[in-house]
N, C-alpha and C positions, 0 to 999 in steps of 0.2 A: 502493500501500500504506500509506503513511504517514497519508494521510487517512483511509482504512478504520479504522486503528486509533484515529486521534483520535475518529472517529465512534463506535466500539466503547466507548471510555472514555467519552465523553460521555453516552451510553445506560445504560451501567452505573452511572453518578454518579446519572442522574436515577432510575433504577429504585431504588438504594439510599437516596437520599434520600426518593423517594417513600415508600418503606416506613416509614421514619422519621416522616414527615408524616401518615400514615394513621393510625401507631400514637399519633401524640400528638393525632389526633381521636377516636381511642377513647377515651384517658385523658380527654380533655376531656368526653367525653359522660358517661363515669363520674363525673366529677367534678361535672357539671351534676346529676345524679341523686342524690349524695351530699348536695349541698349542698341541694338542694330539699325531699329528703326531710327532712334536719336542721330546715329550717324549717316542713315540715309538721308536724313532732314538736312543736315549739315553740308552733305555732300552736293546735295541740289542746290542750295543757296552758293556754295562755291562755285557751280558749274553756272547758274542762272547770273551771277556779278561778274562772269567772264575772267574770274582770277586763277590763271593757270597755277600758279605757286601753292595756292589754297586747295585747288581741285586735286592736285597731285598727291597732297598730303594725304589722300583717302585711299591710295594704292600701296600695295606692297613692293616696296623697292627692291626689285629683282629683275634678273634677266628672263626670269620664266612667268613675269605677269604677263596675262594676256587680256587684251581688248579688242573686241571683234566687235564693228556696228555694222549696219547695213552696207554703208560705201567703205570702209577701211578696215585694215586687220594692223593691229600693232603688237608686237612680241616684245616684252621686257619694257621696263620702267621708262628708261631714256629714250626709248622708241616713241613710246606714247607722249610724253613731255614735248618733244620734236616735233611730232604730229600735231599736237592738240594747239600749240603755241597760235600757228597762224589762224585757226578756227576761230579761236577766242579773241584774237585782234579784229576779226570783221564783225564781232557781236551779230552775228548774222541770225541767231536763234535762241529762244528759251526755251526750257522743257517743264512740262507738268507731268506728274505721274499719277496714275489711278490704280486701282485693283492690286494694291500693294499686299503679296502673301510672304509671310517670312517663315521658314520652315528651319528650326534649331535641329542640327544635327547631333551636335553635344554642345558642351560649355566653351568650345574653342570655334566651332565651323556651324555656319549658318548661310543657308540658300535664300534668296530674295528673288521672286518673280514679281514684275509689275508691267503695267502699259504705260505707253508715253506717248505724250502728243507735243511736237515741236511748234512754237508760235515764231512766226515771223512778221515781216512788215506786209506780207502779203496773205496773210492769216494764218492758221493750222494747216501744218502739213506734217506727211510722213509719220503717221502714227506707228507704233515699233511695241514689239514685245521684248523685254530682257529679262535675262537672269545674270544673277550677281553672285560671285561665290565670295563670302564674307569670312576672314580668318581672324582670331584674336592674336596679338601680337602684344611685346611688352610696351608699345606706344598706343595701344588701343586695336579696336577693330579696322580693317584694312579689307580693300578688296584686291583679291587675289585672281580673280578672271571675272570677265564680262563677254556676255554676248547678246547683241541686240540685233533683230531683224524687222523688216518693215511689213505691216498686217496689209497684205493685198486687197486692193478696192472690193473685191466680191466677199470680204470675210467681215463681219461687223467686229467691234472692239470687245464684243462680250465673247467670252471663249466658247459659249455653247451655239453661237450661230454658225452656221455653214451656207 
């Protein structure tokens, strides 16, 4: 009987502790989502103010960092800096994002999907879908990879429309 009571106490302790641990995991997930969303908001502000130095702070400073847009491809932080500077100098468009979905993979990695609409002097242009891979670095959350592609005219911005 004594061994059974000990086993019951041990099982209860495991279940009780497991509840706290799973709760902590959910809190951590929420924390990752909040942190990444905050970084994404600051990323967009830097992008829309055409500040290439501030914008580049949001990317992993690595030769493997990848940025693929509907019109260009840059492999490496230096390549993106060189390519983005002339674009920012023209102040050609700002971007608005919608339908942001953040998927925490773990406490150091998150995938972000969203739709973008570019605002130009001629109006809204080139709606895109984007995926960003965010990694936690000692300097905070950074984009390790980004891929955007245009949404064809025959497809609505809603993911369920075809």
